[in-house]
C-alpha positions in Angstrom: 69.1 -8.9 -33.6 71.3 -9.3 -36.7 73.9 -6.7 -37.5 77.0 -6.3 -39.8 80.3 -5.2 -38.2 81.7 -2.1 -39.9 84.9 -1.4 -38.1 87.1 -2.1 -35.1 87.1 0.3 -32.1 90.3 1.4 -30.4 89.9 -1.4 -27.8 89.4 -4.1 -30.4 85.6 -4.4 -30.2 83.7 -4.8 -33.5 81.4 -1.8 -34.1 78.1 -1.7 -36.1 75.9 1.3 -36.6 72.5 0.9 -34.9 69.4 3.1 -35.1 70.4 5.1 -32.0 74.2 4.9 -32.2 77.1 2.5 -32.4 76.7 -1.1 -31.2 79.8 -2.8 -29.7 80.4 -6.5 -30.0 83.5 -8.1 -28.4 85.6 -10.5 -30.5 84.1 -9.6 -33.9 85.8 -8.4 -37.1 84.8 -5.9 -39.9 82.5 -7.5 -42.5 81.1 -10.2 -40.2 77.4 -10.7 -39.9 76.4 -11.5 -36.3 73.3 -12.2 -34.3 72.8 -11.6 -30.6 70.9 -9.9 -27.8 71.1 -6.1 -27.6 71.5 -4.6 -24.1 72.2 -0.9 -24.2 75.0 -0.3 -26.7 76.4 -3.9 -26.5 75.4 -7.1 -28.3 75.7 -10.1 -26.0 75.7 -13.9 -26.8 76.8 -13.0 -30.3 76.8 -15.8 -32.9 78.7 -15.3 -36.2 76.5 -15.9 -39.2 79.1 -14.8 -41.8 82.7 -14.9 -40.8 85.4 -12.6 -42.0 88.2 -13.9 -44.3 90.6 -12.3 -41.8 89.3 -14.5 -38.9 91.9 -17.1 -37.9 92.2 -19.9 -35.3 93.7 -18.4 -32.1 97.2 -19.8 -31.6 96.7 -20.0 -27.8 94.5 -22.6 -26.1 93.5 -20.0 -23.5 92.3 -17.4 -26.0 88.5 -18.0 -25.3 88.8 -17.5 -21.6 91.9 -15.3 -20.9 91.7 -11.6 -21.2 95.5 -11.1 -21.7 95.1 -11.0 -25.4 92.3 -9.3 -27.4 93.0 -10.0 -31.0 94.2 -13.6 -31.5 91.1 -14.2 -33.6 92.3 -11.7 -36.3 95.0 -12.2 -38.9 98.3 -10.4 -38.4 97.6 -8.3 -41.5 94.3 -7.1 -40.2 95.8 -6.2 -36.8 98.7 -4.4 -38.5 96.3 -2.3 -40.6 94.1 -1.6 -37.6 97.0 -0.4 -35.4 98.4 1.7 -38.2 95.0 3.2 -38.9 94.7 4.2 -35.2 97.8 6.3 -35.5 96.7 7.8 -38.9 93.3 8.6 -37.4 94.8 10.4 -34.4 97.0 12.5 -36.6 94.2 13.3 -39.0 92.2 14.5 -36.0 94.8 17.2 -35.5 94.9 17.9 -39.2 98.3 16.1 -39.7 99.4 13.6 -42.3 102.7 11.8 -42.9 104.1 8.8 -44.8 103.9 5.6 -42.8 106.5 2.8 -42.8 105.4 -0.9 -42.6 104.6 -1.9 -39.1 107.2 -3.9 -37.1 105.6 -6.6 -34.9 107.3 -8.6 -32.2 107.1 -12.4 -32.5 105.0 -14.6 -30.2 106.4 -15.6 -26.8 108.8 -12.7 -26.6 107.1 -10.6 -23.8 110.0 -10.2 -21.3 108.0 -8.5 -18.6 104.5 -9.2 -17.4 102.3 -8.6 -14.4 100.4 -11.7 -13.3 97.5 -12.0 -10.9 97.7 -14.7 -8.3 95.8 -16.1 -5.4 96.6 -18.8 -2.8 94.2 -21.8 -3.1 93.4 -24.6 -0.8 95.7 -26.9 -2.7 98.5 -24.4 -3.6 98.4 -21.3 -5.8 96.8 -20.1 -9.0 98.6 -17.7 -11.3 97.5 -16.2 -14.6 95.6 -13.3 -16.2 92.0 -12.1 -15.6 89.2 -13.1 -18.0 88.1 -10.3 -20.2 85.9 -7.8 -18.3 86.0 -10.0 -15.2 87.8 -10.6 -11.9 87.9 -14.3 -12.7 91.5 -15.6 -12.7 92.6 -17.8 -15.6 95.7 -20.0 -15.4 97.8 -19.8 -18.5 100.2 -22.8 -18.7 100.3 -22.7 -22.5 100.6 -18.9 -22.9 101.8 -17.8 -26.4 102.5 -14.3 -25.3 105.2 -14.2 -22.6 108.8 -15.3 -22.9 109.6 -18.9 -22.0 111.9 -17.7 -19.2 108.9 -16.2 -17.5 106.9 -19.3 -17.9 109.8 -21.3 -16.5 109.6 -19.2 -13.4 106.0 -20.3 -12.6 107.0 -23.0 -10.0 108.9 -20.4 -8.0 106.2 -17.8 -8.3 103.6 -20.4 -7.1 105.7 -21.1 -4.0 106.0 -17.4 -3.3 102.2 -17.1 -3.4 101.7 -20.2 -1.2 103.9 -18.7 1.4 102.9 -15.0 1.2 99.6 -14.9 -0.5 96.0 -14.9 0.7 92.9 -16.9 -0.2 90.8 -13.7 0.1 93.0 -11.1 -1.6 94.8 -11.2 -5.0 98.6 -10.9 -5.2 100.2 -9.0 -8.1 103.5 -10.4 -9.5 105.5 -8.2 -11.8 108.1 -10.4 -13.4 110.9 -9.2 -15.7 113.4 -11.3 -17.6 116.9 -10.4 -16.6 120.5 -11.7 -16.7 120.8 -13.5 -13.4 117.2 -14.8 -13.4 113.7 -13.4 -13.2 113.3 -10.1 -11.3 110.1 -10.2 -9.2 108.1 -7.5 -7.5 105.2 -8.6 -5.3 102.3 -6.4 -4.1 99.3 -7.4 -2.1 101.0 -10.1 -0.1 101.1 -10.8 3.6 103.0 -8.3 5.9 106.7 -9.4 6.2 108.0 -10.9 9.4 111.4 -12.6 10.1 110.1 -16.1 9.4 108.4 -15.1 6.1 111.6 -13.2 5.0 113.7 -16.4 5.5 111.2 -18.5 3.6 111.0 -16.1 0.7 114.8 -15.9 0.5 114.9 -19.7 0.4 112.5 -19.6 -2.6 114.6 -17.1 -4.4 117.7 -19.2 -4.0 116.0 -22.5 -4.9 114.3 -21.3 -8.0 117.1 -19.0 -9.4 115.3 -15.7 -9.1 117.6 -12.7 -9.3 115.8 -10.4 -6.9 112.6 -10.4 -4.9 111.0 -7.1 -3.9 108.0 -7.4 -1.5 106.0 -4.2 -1.7 108.9 -1.7 -1.4 111.4 -3.9 0.4 114.1 -6.0 -1.3 113.7 -9.3 0.5 116.5 -11.2 -1.4 119.1 -10.4 -4.0 120.7 -13.6 -5.3 122.1 -11.9 -8.4 122.0 -8.4 -9.8 119.1 -8.3 -12.4 121.1 -6.9 -15.3 119.6 -5.4 -18.5 121.9 -4.9 -21.5 121.4 -1.7 -23.4 123.9 -1.3 -26.2 127.3 -2.0 -24.8 126.2 -1.1 -21.3 125.0 -3.3 -18.4 122.3 -1.6 -16.3 121.1 -2.6 -12.9 117.6 -1.1 -12.8 115.6 -0.4 -9.7 112.8 -2.8 -8.9 109.8 -2.2 -11.2 111.6 0.2 -13.5 110.2 0.7 -17.0 111.6 -1.6 -19.7 110.4 -2.0 -23.2 108.1 -5.0 -23.4 110.1 -7.1 -25.8 113.8 -7.2 -26.9 112.5 -7.1 -30.5 110.5 -4.0 -29.8 113.3 -2.3 -28.0 115.7 -3.0 -30.9 113.1 -1.8 -33.5 112.5 1.4 -31.6 116.3 2.0 -31.1 117.1 1.4 -34.7 114.3 3.7 -35.8 115.4 6.5 -33.4 119.0 6.2 -34.6 117.8 6.5 -38.2 115.5 9.4 -37.4 118.3 11.3 -35.7 121.1 10.5 -38.1 124.7 11.3 -37.2 124.7 13.8 -34.3 127.3 15.5 -32.0 125.1 16.3 -29.0 121.8 14.7 -28.2 119.3 15.4 -25.4 117.3 12.3 -24.3 114.1 13.4 -22.5 112.3 10.9 -20.2 115.4 8.8 -20.6 114.5 6.0 -18.1 117.3 3.6 -17.5 119.0 4.5 -20.8 117.2 2.6 -23.5 118.2 5.2 -26.1 120.8 7.3 -24.2 123.4 4.5 -23.6 123.5 3.1 -27.2 123.5 6.6 -28.7 126.4 7.6 -26.4 128.7 5.4 -28.6 128.8 8.2 -31.2 127.3 11.3 -29.6 127.6 13.3 -26.4 124.4 12.7 -24.3 122.4 14.8 -21.8 119.9 12.3 -20.3 117.0 13.7 -18.3 114.6 11.5 -16.2 112.2 12.3 -13.4 112.8 9.1 -11.4 116.1 9.6 -9.4 116.6 5.8 -9.0 116.4 5.2 -12.8 118.7 8.1 -13.7 121.1 6.8 -11.1 121.2 3.4 -12.7 121.7 5.0 -16.1 124.6 7.2 -14.8 126.3 4.2 -13.1 126.1 2.1 -16.3 127.5 5.0 -18.4 130.4 5.4 -16.0 131.2 1.7 -16.1 131.0 1.4 -19.9 134.2 2.0 -21.9 134.3 3.8 -25.2 131.2 6.1 -24.7 131.1 9.8 -25.4 130.4 12.0 -22.3 127.0 11.2 -20.7 125.5 13.8 -18.4 122.6 12.6 -16.3 120.0 14.8 -14.7 117.1 13.9 -12.4 114.4 16.4 -13.2 110.6 16.5 -13.3 109.9 17.4 -17.0 106.2 17.9 -16.3 106.8 20.6 -13.7 110.2 21.9 -14.9 110.7 21.2 -18.6 114.0 22.1 -20.3 113.7 25.6 -21.6 114.5 26.6 -25.2 117.8 28.2 -24.2 118.9 24.8 -22.7 118.9 23.3 -26.2 121.6 25.6 -27.5 124.2 23.6 -29.4 122.0 20.5 -29.2 121.9 18.8 -32.6 119.2 16.2 -31.9 116.6 15.3 -29.3 114.9 12.0 -28.5 111.8 12.2 -26.3 109.9 9.2 -25.0 107.2 10.4 -22.6 104.6 8.3 -20.8 101.0 7.9 -22.1 100.1 11.4 -21.0 102.5 12.8 -23.5 104.8 15.8 -22.8 102.7 18.9 -23.4 104.8 21.3 -21.4 108.1 20.0 -22.6 107.0 19.9 -26.2 105.9 23.6 -26.0 109.4 24.5 -24.9 111.0 22.2 -27.5 108.9 23.8 -30.2 110.6 27.2 -29.5 114.1 25.7 -29.7 116.3 25.6 -32.7 117.0 21.8 -32.5 117.2 20.6 -36.1 115.8 17.1 -35.7 113.6 15.3 -33.1 112.8 11.7 -32.7 109.5 11.4 -30.7 108.6 8.0 -29.3 105.1 7.4 -28.0 102.8 4.7 -26.7 99.7 6.8 -27.2 98.6 8.0 -30.7 96.3 10.6 -29.3 98.9 12.5 -27.1 101.5 11.9 -29.8 99.2 13.7 -32.4 98.5 16.5 -29.9 102.2 17.1 -29.3 103.1 16.7 -32.9 100.7 19.5 -33.8 102.5 21.8 -31.4 105.8 21.1 -33.1 104.3 21.4 -36.6 102.7 24.8 -35.8 106.1 26.0 -34.6 107.8 25.2 -37.9 108.7 21.5 -37.7 107.8 18.9 -40.4 106.7 15.4 -39.5 108.7 13.5 -42.1 107.5 9.9 -41.4 106.1 7.6 -38.8 107.1 4.1 -37.8 104.6 2.0 -35.9 106.1 -0.7 -33.6 103.8 -3.5 -32.3 105.6 -5.1 -29.3 102.2 -5.6 -27.5 101.1 -8.3 -29.8 97.4 -9.2 -29.9 96.5 -6.2 -27.8 95.1 -2.7 -28.4 98.4 -1.1 -27.5 100.7 0.5 -30.0 104.1 2.2 -30.0 105.5 4.6 -32.6 108.4 6.8 -33.6 108.0 10.1 -35.6 110.8 12.1 -37.2 110.5 15.9 -37.0 112.8 18.3 -38.8 113.1 22.1 -38.8 
């Protein structure tokens, strides 16, 4: 069967229109003519007859087999247009439109946190990412995505897997770049006993890891895994959320600062460990609200130990079940809200009935962003502009900031 790809789907598949509906083809680009075998709504064993001018040679030697990156075969310009269009389309679906700023994309080899899959083998250990749509594990010694500091940690990670992994069950390794060395969280490993604890602690020391958490237990703490946010040094709990790249974090922060402008009192909703709250506290009084008590405790400690900040009030509160009410925004001059992928439907409804003059909304999901944006617009806010930030390079993920004004 021969078809012509018309567009990209939200997961990066090429899509053509068939007689009975859309046909999906992995790894193809708009305008390409391809031939393959149709099974259901997917074309398999696809061969490119006419390539797109936007097709490029993947920069990574693992691109054909590894499922960690979806879009290395596409030019940066095509990916930028596709990601921007995904946000525009989500807004249009809610009847909303706004000016878009040029996308900001993180460079290669800057991902400072990653979750690797691993398995103990007869000869040692295998660590990498899964093949696309498969449980097959692909080693990635030449990965062009993750930060060199994470790749340099591979020998230590392999030793952890040899000691505490299984040949029948995968181990998950969440690794985060930190001052003091990589911060590692392991799940799926062997149950801990005294001998294994000693061996794991030895690996942490020998390979310069900062902290090792095995399931929910801190096995070894060689150095506090510090993250720098503005002028503050934060010691986050194991596995705490952190923006994927330093470039992406900086781009989001600068955009949020521009969106808010000079403010006297800011509420930071879903504040995490203080990505926005701590830098903003240099010039504004902050009320930081976060549902995870451990993360808000880390933020609070960092604020108290940083000189020159305006007052920072920290509150542990489940904003899904108990959002801030409109009267709690009295005297607040700006809000930054950065919810998880599900968005913040309940909190946004309350925010929409407040008198806050300006809101910077950060999102990792265009669909829930558009839904929540509509709530604000219907209540009298105007979406002035949108900034797309691509810190998940070569993936289908996207982040964005929208500026809303009364």
